[in-house]
PDB file as gemmi writes it, atoms N, CA and C in Angstrom:
CRYST1    1.000    1.000    1.000  90.00  90.00  90.00 P 1                      
ATOM      1  N   MET A   1     106.154  91.195 115.213  1.00  0.00           N  
ATOM      2  CA  MET A   1     106.393  91.646 114.220  1.00  0.00           C  
ATOM      3  C   MET A   1     107.647  92.305 114.254  1.00  0.00           C  
ATOM      4  N   ASN A   2     108.188  92.471 112.899  1.00  0.00           N  
ATOM      5  CA  ASN A   2     109.219  93.052 112.470  1.00  0.00           C  
ATOM      6  C   ASN A   2     108.986  94.566 112.151  1.00  0.00           C  
ATOM      7  N   GLU A   3     109.512  95.239 112.697  1.00  0.00           N  
ATOM      8  CA  GLU A   3     109.664  96.444 113.114  1.00  0.00           C  
ATOM      9  C   GLU A   3     110.120  97.540 112.011  1.00  0.00           C  
ATOM     10  N   ASN A   4     110.872  96.427 110.957  1.00  0.00           N  
ATOM     11  CA  ASN A   4     111.464  97.275 109.726  1.00  0.00           C  
ATOM     12  C   ASN A   4     110.663  96.999 108.444  1.00  0.00           C  
ATOM     13  N   GLU A   5     110.143  96.128 108.260  1.00  0.00           N  
ATOM     14  CA  GLU A   5     109.040  95.636 107.474  1.00  0.00           C  
ATOM     15  C   GLU A   5     107.718  95.084 107.334  1.00  0.00           C  
ATOM     16  N   PHE A   6     106.713  95.453 107.065  1.00  0.00           N  
ATOM     17  CA  PHE A   6     105.687  95.322 107.603  1.00  0.00           C  
ATOM     18  C   PHE A   6     104.300  95.609 106.558  1.00  0.00           C  
ATOM     19  N   GLU A   7     103.165  94.716 106.532  1.00  0.00           N  
ATOM     20  CA  GLU A   7     101.960  94.920 105.436  1.00  0.00           C  
ATOM     21  C   GLU A   7     101.232  95.651 106.266  1.00  0.00           C  
ATOM     22  N   TYR A   8     100.664  96.483 105.955  1.00  0.00           N  
ATOM     23  CA  TYR A   8      99.377  97.734 106.353  1.00  0.00           C  
ATOM     24  C   TYR A   8      97.878  97.367 105.050  1.00  0.00           C  
ATOM     25  N   GLU A   9      96.865  96.955 104.822  1.00  0.00           N  
ATOM     26  CA  GLU A   9      96.095  97.499 104.090  1.00  0.00           C  
ATOM     27  C   GLU A   9      96.526  96.525 102.928  1.00  0.00           C  
ATOM     28  N   GLY A  10      96.819  95.371 102.551  1.00  0.00           N  
ATOM     29  CA  GLY A  10      97.572  95.104 101.704  1.00  0.00           C  
ATOM     30  C   GLY A  10      98.736  95.501 100.870  1.00  0.00           C  
ATOM     31  N   LYS A  11      99.177  96.637 101.704  1.00  0.00           N  
ATOM     32  CA  LYS A  11     100.686  97.215 101.075  1.00  0.00           C  
ATOM     33  C   LYS A  11     101.898  97.163 101.677  1.00  0.00           C  
ATOM     34  N   ALA A  12     103.073  97.017 101.430  1.00  0.00           N  
ATOM     35  CA  ALA A  12     103.964  96.580 101.963  1.00  0.00           C  
ATOM     36  C   ALA A  12     104.847  98.076 102.222  1.00  0.00           C  
ATOM     37  N   PHE A  13     105.017  98.192 103.614  1.00  0.00           N  
ATOM     38  CA  PHE A  13     105.728  99.264 103.649  1.00  0.00           C  
ATOM     39  C   PHE A  13     107.524  99.077 104.240  1.00  0.00           C  
ATOM     40  N   ILE A  14     108.279 100.005 104.465  1.00  0.00           N  
ATOM     41  CA  ILE A  14     109.699  99.880 105.317  1.00  0.00           C  
ATOM     42  C   ILE A  14     110.201 100.968 105.932  1.00  0.00           C  
ATOM     43  N   ALA A  15     110.673 100.499 106.992  1.00  0.00           N  
ATOM     44  CA  ALA A  15     110.823 101.539 108.035  1.00  0.00           C  
ATOM     45  C   ALA A  15     112.464 102.272 107.011  1.00  0.00           C  
ATOM     46  N   VAL A  16     112.470 103.891 107.509  1.00  0.00           N  
ATOM     47  CA  VAL A  16     113.391 103.982 106.913  1.00  0.00           C  
ATOM     48  C   VAL A  16     114.104 105.799 107.704  1.00  0.00           C  
ATOM     49  N   ASP A  17     115.170 105.637 108.184  1.00  0.00           N  
ATOM     50  CA  ASP A  17     116.019 106.554 109.072  1.00  0.00           C  
ATOM     51  C   ASP A  17     115.479 107.707 108.578  1.00  0.00           C  
ATOM     52  N   SER A  18     115.155 108.602 109.824  1.00  0.00           N  
ATOM     53  CA  SER A  18     114.532 109.803 109.715  1.00  0.00           C  
ATOM     54  C   SER A  18     114.355 111.128 110.482  1.00  0.00           C  
ATOM     55  N   ASP A  19     114.901 112.327 110.555  1.00  0.00           N  
ATOM     56  CA  ASP A  19     114.765 112.756 111.427  1.00  0.00           C  
ATOM     57  C   ASP A  19     114.176 114.094 111.272  1.00  0.00           C  
ATOM     58  N   ALA A  20     113.226 113.857 109.864  1.00  0.00           N  
ATOM     59  CA  ALA A  20     112.140 114.958 109.794  1.00  0.00           C  
ATOM     60  C   ALA A  20     111.058 114.468 111.213  1.00  0.00           C  
ATOM     61  N   GLY A  21     111.040 113.693 111.337  1.00  0.00           N  
ATOM     62  CA  GLY A  21     109.614 113.484 112.320  1.00  0.00           C  
ATOM     63  C   GLY A  21     108.773 112.938 111.312  1.00  0.00           C  
ATOM     64  N   CYS A  22     107.291 113.015 111.329  1.00  0.00           N  
ATOM     65  CA  CYS A  22     106.107 112.654 110.848  1.00  0.00           C  
ATOM     66  C   CYS A  22     106.579 112.922 109.225  1.00  0.00           C  
ATOM     67  N   TYR A  23     107.221 114.155 108.947  1.00  0.00           N  
ATOM     68  CA  TYR A  23     106.820 114.810 107.772  1.00  0.00           C  
ATOM     69  C   TYR A  23     107.278 113.645 107.044  1.00  0.00           C  
ATOM     70  N   GLY A  24     106.854 113.462 105.960  1.00  0.00           N  
ATOM     71  CA  GLY A  24     106.702 112.398 104.886  1.00  0.00           C  
ATOM     72  C   GLY A  24     106.904 110.638 104.600  1.00  0.00           C  
ATOM     73  N   CYS A  25     106.433 110.553 106.050  1.00  0.00           N  
ATOM     74  CA  CYS A  25     105.739 109.369 106.493  1.00  0.00           C  
ATOM     75  C   CYS A  25     104.437 109.074 105.636  1.00  0.00           C  
ATOM     76  N   TYR A  26     104.044 107.825 105.796  1.00  0.00           N  
ATOM     77  CA  TYR A  26     102.786 107.468 104.809  1.00  0.00           C  
ATOM     78  C   TYR A  26     101.747 108.033 105.827  1.00  0.00           C  
ATOM     79  N   PHE A  27     102.030 107.626 107.268  1.00  0.00           N  
ATOM     80  CA  PHE A  27     101.096 107.467 108.349  1.00  0.00           C  
ATOM     81  C   PHE A  27     101.026 109.015 109.245  1.00  0.00           C  
ATOM     82  N   GLU A  28     101.344 109.971 107.751  1.00  0.00           N  
ATOM     83  CA  GLU A  28     101.519 111.365 108.995  1.00  0.00           C  
ATOM     84  C   GLU A  28     100.009 111.969 108.948  1.00  0.00           C  
ATOM     85  N   GLN A  29      99.223 111.749 108.169  1.00  0.00           N  
ATOM     86  CA  GLN A  29      97.513 112.115 108.237  1.00  0.00           C  
ATOM     87  C   GLN A  29      96.598 111.018 108.896  1.00  0.00           C  
ATOM     88  N   LYS A  30      97.347 109.756 108.921  1.00  0.00           N  
ATOM     89  CA  LYS A  30      96.584 108.692 109.912  1.00  0.00           C  
ATOM     90  C   LYS A  30      96.653 108.833 111.233  1.00  0.00           C  
ATOM     91  N   ASP A  31      95.553 108.387 111.855  1.00  0.00           N  
ATOM     92  CA  ASP A  31      95.488 108.116 113.958  1.00  0.00           C  
ATOM     93  C   ASP A  31      97.116 107.156 114.244  1.00  0.00           C  
ATOM     94  N   CYS A  32      98.426 107.727 113.505  1.00  0.00           N  
ATOM     95  CA  CYS A  32      99.654 106.212 113.795  1.00  0.00           C  
ATOM     96  C   CYS A  32      99.382 106.204 114.509  1.00  0.00           C  
ATOM     97  N   CYS A  33      99.259 106.478 115.799  1.00  0.00           N  
ATOM     98  CA  CYS A  33      99.687 106.208 117.499  1.00  0.00           C  
ATOM     99  C   CYS A  33      98.641 105.096 117.824  1.00  0.00           C  
ATOM    100  N   GLY A  34      97.363 105.552 117.248  1.00  0.00           N  
ATOM    101  CA  GLY A  34      96.514 104.344 117.494  1.00  0.00           C  
ATOM    102  C   GLY A  34      96.383 103.341 116.867  1.00  0.00           C  
ATOM    103  N   LEU A  35      97.232 102.928 115.750  1.00  0.00           N  
ATOM    104  CA  LEU A  35      97.671 101.860 115.266  1.00  0.00           C  
ATOM    105  C   LEU A  35      99.084 101.119 115.723  1.00  0.00           C  
ATOM    106  N   GLN A  36      99.492 102.042 116.252  1.00  0.00           N  
ATOM    107  CA  GLN A  36     101.051 101.278 116.938  1.00  0.00           C  
ATOM    108  C   GLN A  36     100.535 100.846 118.009  1.00  0.00           C  
ATOM    109  N   ASP A  37      99.911 101.927 119.327  1.00  0.00           N  
ATOM    110  CA  ASP A  37      99.032 101.304 120.642  1.00  0.00           C  
ATOM    111  C   ASP A  37      98.361  99.816 120.392  1.00  0.00           C  
ATOM    112  N   ASP A  38      97.812  99.416 119.173  1.00  0.00           N  
ATOM    113  CA  ASP A  38      96.737  98.334 118.586  1.00  0.00           C  
ATOM    114  C   ASP A  38      97.867  97.845 118.050  1.00  0.00           C  
ATOM    115  N   ARG A  39      99.304  97.332 117.882  1.00  0.00           N  
ATOM    116  CA  ARG A  39      99.984  96.953 116.929  1.00  0.00           C  
ATOM    117  C   ARG A  39      99.760  96.221 115.616  1.00  0.00           C  
ATOM    118  N   ILE A  40      98.944  97.027 115.545  1.00  0.00           N  
ATOM    119  CA  ILE A  40      98.980  97.019 114.047  1.00  0.00           C  
ATOM    120  C   ILE A  40      99.906  97.570 113.041  1.00  0.00           C  
ATOM    121  N   ILE A  41     101.159  98.444 113.023  1.00  0.00           N  
ATOM    122  CA  ILE A  41     102.275  99.129 112.797  1.00  0.00           C  
ATOM    123  C   ILE A  41     102.676  99.129 113.869  1.00  0.00           C  
ATOM    124  N   PRO A  42     104.516  99.132 113.166  1.00  0.00           N  
ATOM    125  CA  PRO A  42     105.141  99.431 114.351  1.00  0.00           C  
ATOM    126  C   PRO A  42     105.694 100.575 114.835  1.00  0.00           C  
ATOM    127  N   ASN A  43     106.472 100.796 116.079  1.00  0.00           N  
ATOM    128  CA  ASN A  43     106.019 102.096 116.228  1.00  0.00           C  
ATOM    129  C   ASN A  43     107.771 102.856 115.810  1.00  0.00           C  
ATOM    130  N   CYS A  44     107.357 104.311 115.607  1.00  0.00           N  
ATOM    131  CA  CYS A  44     108.543 104.914 114.865  1.00  0.00           C  
ATOM    132  C   CYS A  44     109.470 105.878 115.781  1.00  0.00           C  
ATOM    133  N   PHE A  45     108.953 106.031 116.702  1.00  0.00           N  
ATOM    134  CA  PHE A  45     110.122 106.242 117.600  1.00  0.00           C  
ATOM    135  C   PHE A  45     111.091 105.524 118.168  1.00  0.00           C  
ATOM    136  N   GLY A  46     112.167 106.351 118.229  1.00  0.00           N  
ATOM    137  CA  GLY A  46     113.474 105.827 118.539  1.00  0.00           C  
ATOM    138  C   GLY A  46     112.983 105.153 119.773  1.00  0.00           C  
ATOM    139  N   SER A  47     113.000 105.627 121.421  1.00  0.00           N  
ATOM    140  CA  SER A  47     113.089 105.035 122.178  1.00  0.00           C  
ATOM    141  C   SER A  47     111.700 104.097 122.596  1.00  0.00           C  
ATOM    142  N   ARG A  48     110.883 103.774 121.749  1.00  0.00           N  
ATOM    143  CA  ARG A  48     109.986 102.940 121.929  1.00  0.00           C  
ATOM    144  C   ARG A  48     110.621 101.381 120.963  1.00  0.00           C  
ATOM    145  N   ARG A  49     111.192 101.623 119.966  1.00  0.00           N  
ATOM    146  CA  ARG A  49     111.773 100.750 119.212  1.00  0.00           C  
ATOM    147  C   ARG A  49     113.068  99.798 119.559  1.00  0.00           C  
ATOM    148  N   GLN A  50     113.316  98.555 119.279  1.00  0.00           N  
ATOM    149  CA  GLN A  50     114.152  97.979 119.357  1.00  0.00           C  
ATOM    150  C   GLN A  50     116.017  97.999 119.041  1.00  0.00           C  
ATOM    151  N   ASP A  51     115.867  98.862 117.873  1.00  0.00           N  
ATOM    152  CA  ASP A  51     116.673  99.453 117.342  1.00  0.00           C  
ATOM    153  C   ASP A  51     117.560 100.747 117.708  1.00  0.00           C  
ATOM    154  N   LYS A  52     116.192 101.501 118.375  1.00  0.00           N  
ATOM    155  CA  LYS A  52     116.828 102.820 119.055  1.00  0.00           C  
ATOM    156  C   LYS A  52     116.830 103.702 117.919  1.00  0.00           C  
ATOM    157  N   THR A  53     116.318 103.689 116.649  1.00  0.00           N  
ATOM    158  CA  THR A  53     116.815 104.721 115.337  1.00  0.00           C  
ATOM    159  C   THR A  53     115.267 104.870 115.338  1.00  0.00           C  
ATOM    160  N   GLU A  54     115.095 106.526 114.826  1.00  0.00           N  
ATOM    161  CA  GLU A  54     114.012 107.244 114.698  1.00  0.00           C  
ATOM    162  C   GLU A  54     113.627 107.034 113.186  1.00  0.00           C  
ATOM    163  N   VAL A  55     112.572 106.874 112.807  1.00  0.00           N  
ATOM    164  CA  VAL A  55     111.920 106.207 111.492  1.00  0.00           C  
ATOM    165  C   VAL A  55     110.672 107.206 110.844  1.00  0.00           C  
ATOM    166  N   MET A  56     110.288 106.655 109.677  1.00  0.00           N  
ATOM    167  CA  MET A  56     109.419 107.039 108.899  1.00  0.00           C  
ATOM    168  C   MET A  56     109.066 105.841 108.369  1.00  0.00           C  
ATOM    169  N   PHE A  57     107.744 105.760 107.759  1.00  0.00           N  
ATOM    170  CA  PHE A  57     107.390 104.470 106.794  1.00  0.00           C  
ATOM    171  C   PHE A  57     107.197 104.923 105.663  1.00  0.00           C  
ATOM    172  N   THR A  58     108.086 104.186 104.483  1.00  0.00           N  
ATOM    173  CA  THR A  58     107.133 104.439 103.126  1.00  0.00           C  
ATOM    174  C   THR A  58     106.767 102.842 102.440  1.00  0.00           C  
ATOM    175  N   GLU A  59     105.922 103.021 101.435  1.00  0.00           N  
ATOM    176  CA  GLU A  59     105.419 102.066 100.534  1.00  0.00           C  
ATOM    177  C   GLU A  59     106.914 101.295 100.191  1.00  0.00           C  
ATOM    178  N   LYS A  60     106.628 100.093 100.332  1.00  0.00           N  
ATOM    179  CA  LYS A  60     108.055  99.673  99.487  1.00  0.00           C  
ATOM    180  C   LYS A  60     107.785  99.680  98.308  1.00  0.00           C  
ATOM    181  N   GLY A  61     108.939  99.913  97.728  1.00  0.00           N  
ATOM    182  CA  GLY A  61     108.724 100.322  95.969  1.00  0.00           C  
ATOM    183  C   GLY A  61     108.547 101.400  95.510  1.00  0.00           C  
ATOM    184  N   ALA A  62     107.967 102.348  96.493  1.00  0.00           N  
ATOM    185  CA  ALA A  62     107.891 103.742  95.816  1.00  0.00           C  
ATOM    186  C   ALA A  62     109.125 104.650  95.913  1.00  0.00           C  
ATOM    187  N   ASP A  63     108.857 105.515  95.326  1.00  0.00           N  
ATOM    188  CA  ASP A  63     109.895 106.501  95.133  1.00  0.00           C  
ATOM    189  C   ASP A  63     109.970 107.161  96.016  1.00  0.00           C  
ATOM    190  N   LYS A  64     110.954 107.810  96.227  1.00  0.00           N  
ATOM    191  CA  LYS A  64     111.225 108.779  97.474  1.00  0.00           C  
ATOM    192  C   LYS A  64     111.254 109.995  97.131  1.00  0.00           C  
TER     193      LYS A  64                                                      
END                                                                             
């Protein structure tokens, strides 16, 4: 799985650098930890990512 670009439920997502925690992330109101544990979506925690960067996920092409 690419940790920076992926698809979920037919939508394309990208990882963007974030120091705001979950605020503004597409998955903020979803069970994202369960989705990460099941490898459905990549991890957002820097300590668990290959690039060691804290990120949040936004829909590709969506306005910030």
